[in-house]
C-alpha positions in Angstrom: 0.0 0.0 0.0 1.2 3.5 -0.8 0.2 6.7 0.9 1.2 10.3 0.5 1.9 12.0 3.8 2.5 15.7 4.3 4.4 16.2 7.6 4.9 19.4 9.5 7.5 19.2 12.2 8.0 21.3 15.3 11.5 22.6 16.1 12.1 20.0 18.8 11.5 17.1 16.5 14.0 18.3 13.9 17.0 16.8 15.9 15.4 13.3 16.0 16.0 10.6 13.3 12.2 10.3 12.7 12.3 9.2 9.0 14.9 6.5 9.6 12.8 5.2 12.4 10.0 4.7 10.0 12.1 2.3 8.0 13.6 0.5 10.9 10.7 0.3 13.4 7.8 0.0 11.0 9.5 -1.6 7.9 8.3 1.2 5.6 10.0 2.6 2.6 9.6 6.3 1.7 10.3 8.7 -1.1 10.7 12.4 -0.4 9.0 14.3 -3.2 9.2 17.7 -1.5 10.6 19.5 1.5 11.1 22.9 3.0 13.1 23.1 6.1 14.3 26.4 7.5 13.9 28.5 10.6 10.3 29.2 9.9 9.0 26.1 8.1 9.7 22.4 8.7 7.7 20.5 6.1 8.3 17.2 4.3 6.1 15.5 1.6 6.6 11.8 1.5 5.2 8.8 -0.3 5.2 5.9 2.2 4.9 2.3 1.3 4.2 -0.7 3.5 1.4 -2.8 4.9 -1.7 -1.0 5.9 -1.2 -2.0 9.6 2.4 -0.7 9.6 1.4 2.5 7.9 -1.3 3.2 10.5 1.1 2.4 13.3 3.8 4.7 11.9 1.4 7.6 11.4 0.2 7.3 15.0 3.8 7.2 16.1 4.4 10.5 14.2 1.4 12.1 15.8 2.6 11.1 19.3 5.9 13.0 18.5 3.9 16.1 17.8 4.3 15.9 14.0 1.3 17.2 12.1 0.2 14.6 9.6 -2.0 15.2 6.5 -2.7 12.1 4.4 -3.6 11.8 0.8 -3.8 8.3 -0.7 -1.9 7.9 -3.9 
């Protein structure tokens, strides 16, 4: 299953290896198709791929870290 996720990070989460955790902990692959990261904006657009259960778990994990998640199925 593939899903497009638009992530907005807070400053505190920028120092964490969040995207690599998605691959290791949830066995997802991702493709970054857009990003803006500077002092004012921390935004990443991803296409995530994995099983439906793992995608749901990963998205909930992101939310618990304070990442704003917007989903658009591809």
